[in-house]
N, C-alpha and C positions, 0 to 999 in steps of 0.2 A: 331456471331451478337453480343452477350450478352458480350463475353469476349473482344471484340474490342470497346464494349461503354465503360466496364469497365476501360480497358486500355487509353481511351481517356478522360475518367474524370480523373483518377490518373494524367496523363500526365499533362493536362490542371491544376491541382490542384498544383503540383509538381511545376512547370513552374512560376505558380502566385506566390508560394511562395518563389522560388529563386530569381524571379527578382526583387520583392517587400522588400523582407525580407532579405534573403542571402545576395543579390549584396549590399544594402545599409549597412549593417552590415560589410562589407568585405573593403566596401570602408572608411568606419569609422575605421577601424584596419589600413588600408593602411597610411591614412592620420597622424595616431596617432604617424609613425614613421618618417614623414618630420618635415622639418625646417621651422620655419614662415619666409615669406619674407614682407621685409618693403611697399611694393606698393600691392603683389600679396596676396591670401590669404595663400597660402605655396609655398615652391619650391619643384622640385625634388631632394633631397638628405637626403638620410638615416640618422636618428638621434633619440636617446631616450632622449633627451633633456627635452622633455616634461614630461616623466615621471619623471625625477629627480626633474622637477618645481614643481611637487605635493609634494614631500617632505618639500618644504618651509612652515615655520611656520602657515603663515597667510592660506595657503590654509590648512593644515593642521587641524588648528584650526576651518576653515568652514566644513572639513569634518567630525570630532569628532562630531560638534555641529548638522550635520545633521543627522549621527547616534544615537545620543542621542534623537533628536525631533523625528526621525521614529520610534526608539526603543520606546517609551512613547506613541506613536501612535497606534504602533501594538498591545502593553500591556492593553490600555484602550480597543481599538475595539474588543480584546479579552474578556476581563472582562466584558463588554456589550452586546458583540456579542453571546456569548456561550450560558448562558441563555436564549435568545431571540430564539437563533435555537434550543437549546434544546427544549422549551416550544413549540415553534411552530411545530417542529416533532410529538409532542405528541398530537397534535391537531386532531380534524376530519377532513377530507379530504375539506369540502367546507371552513371551518374557516381558515386550512393550506392556499388556493388560497387566500382569503382574505387579510391574512397578508403579504404576497409574493407582491400581489399588492401594497398595500401600502410601503412597502420597496423598490419599485421599482419604485414608483411615481416620488420620485425625479430625478431620471434620464431621465426625461421628459423634464428636465430642463437645459441648457447648466451648469457646474460645474461652469466656471468662474460668470456666475449670481448670482448661488447659493453662492458663497463666498463673493458677494456685498450684498447679504442680510445677511451673519452672520456681515457683517459691521454695516448693518442699525441696529441689533441687541446688537453689543456690543460698538457700539460709544459713546462717552460722551453725547451725545441726543439722543442715541438708546432707543428703547424698555426697554431694561435690565437696565439701570440708571432710565428711566421714572418709572419703575414698584417699582424701590427700593426705589425712592423718595417718592411715592405715598403713601407706606405702611408706610414711616418714619422708614426703616432701617438706611439710611445715610441722612446726610442734605447737600452733596454736591455732583456732581457726581463723581463716581470712574474711573479710568483709566485702563479701561481693552484693550484697542488698543493698536498696537505698542508692543506685549509683546510677550515672547515664551509660555505663558499659551494661549492668542489668536491665534498664530497659531498652536498649537498643537490641541486647540478646533476647529478650521477651518479644522484641516486636520481630524480629528476624523469624524466630520460632514460627510467629502467627502467618506473616506474611510471603515467608517463601515459596508455598505451593500458589500464589496469587501472579508469580513471578516466573513458575515453571510451566504452569497450562500453555500460556500464549507463546513462550519459548517453543515447547513441543508442539504445538499447534503450526506453529511456522515451520521449524526444522523436520517435520514430519514429512514436508512435500518438498524438503530440499534434494534436488539431484546432485549424490555424489560423484557422478562421473564430470561434473565441474571441477570438482578437485584434484581429481587424476588429471584430467588435460591439465590442470594448472601444473602439476607436477609432471607431467611429461614434456611441459615447455620449460623446464627450468626452475619454477618458481619454489622457492623455500616455504616452509611452513607459515613463518611469519607473514610473508608477501601473499602464500595461499590466503591466510584467514583474513586479511584487510584488504585484497583487493577480490575475493570470491565470497567467502562466507560469512564476513561482518556486513558486505551490502545486502546479501540476499535475506538474512535473518535479522536486518535493519527492524523492518516492521513487528515483529516478534519482541525484540529488546523495549523499542518505545512502548508497545501496550501493556508488556510486563512493568516498565517504570511507573507508566498513569497508574495502573490498577496497584501500586507498591505505595507510591508516594503521598497523595493527597489523603487516601484513605488512613496511611498512617498516622497523621496529623491529628485525626480525630479519636483516635483509641485512649481516651482518657483514664479507663481501668488499669492500661497496663502502665501508666505513667504512675497512677496513685498506689498502686500495690506494688511496682517494683521499682519506684523512685521516691516515693514517701511525698511528704507536703512540699516540699522546696523543688523537685523535678516535675515540672508541669509542663502541659503540652497546651496547643490551641484546642484542643477536644474538651482538656478541663477546664479552660477559660469557660468554653460556651455553656458547658454543663452548670457553672458555679454562676452565670449571669441568668441562665433559665430557672435554674431549681432554689437557687440561694438568693439572690440578691435581687431577684425579681423584674433584673431590668433587659425585658425583652428585646426592645430597640438594638442594643448593644451587642447581646447575644445574635441577632439575628444579622447585624452586620459583619461581625466575624464569620458566620456561616457563608454569607455573600460571598466575602474576601475567599474563602475556601471554594467555593464553586466558581467561581472567576478563574482561580488557577488551575484547577480540573478543565476550564473550558479553554485556557491559554494550553494547556499540554497537549489536549485533544487537535486544536488548529495545527500546533506543531507537528503532531502525528500524522494530520491530513496533507500537511506541506509536504513533508517528508516523503509519504508516499506516492504525491502527485511527481515529484521531481523524479523518484526512481521509476514510477511508471510509464514515464513518458521516456526514458533512457531503456525500458523493459529489462530493468534490473532486480525485480520485486517479486518477493512472493506474499501474499496478502494472508496476516496473521489469522 
């Protein structure tokens, strides 16, 4: 009876994943190899034209810009998130719970609403400019909105928890006695971090980078609300191809490229885990 229940549960979950996960991805892949139709969304004729269109300098420029902004977001999330995760992991249990609850509270609000909150802070008459004017740092409002800096700041605000949580899950299991042993053997802070802390927390770093980098490129509404029409990400292009241009094959091809980037990062994560696990130097995130 127990085996039947387990088999039913596994079958139910597998069917759910295949229906709502695998099937849409398969349809996306198939559509990317079809042709655009002037009246319909696509026509059933095999073509790789959509992938060749991605080589267009205009698309490449937006793609490279998306990679740059996503890379900056990932880097700053790591810089801010690593110390937070490290010190939270070193706190007593009840303090850890309080810190994690404060970290998760923003998730109770829709990300679109939080993006509008960033607009209220960075706007010409926003809270930040009012504070700068009040203390006399500037005599006129500073233009923060509709810049790359505003987009990156909004992305960091939205994606920082996705960096912190994998890091915390990894650091929570960290054996701090290894740091003390390194210090007893004469290692300085930098050497201790590079030889002990960094290798053992590398899975958490990679997991956080994966969870931040690729999803960041698809957050089209952040670029639209904070960066304006000229500051687009790949997500804006995909949205435009599906909803405005009705070029589903091109939009599907762009989506497939993002999926392949995610797959490449997951492969890198697996290779690093395999390498360090063979050396007995890693805690899994």
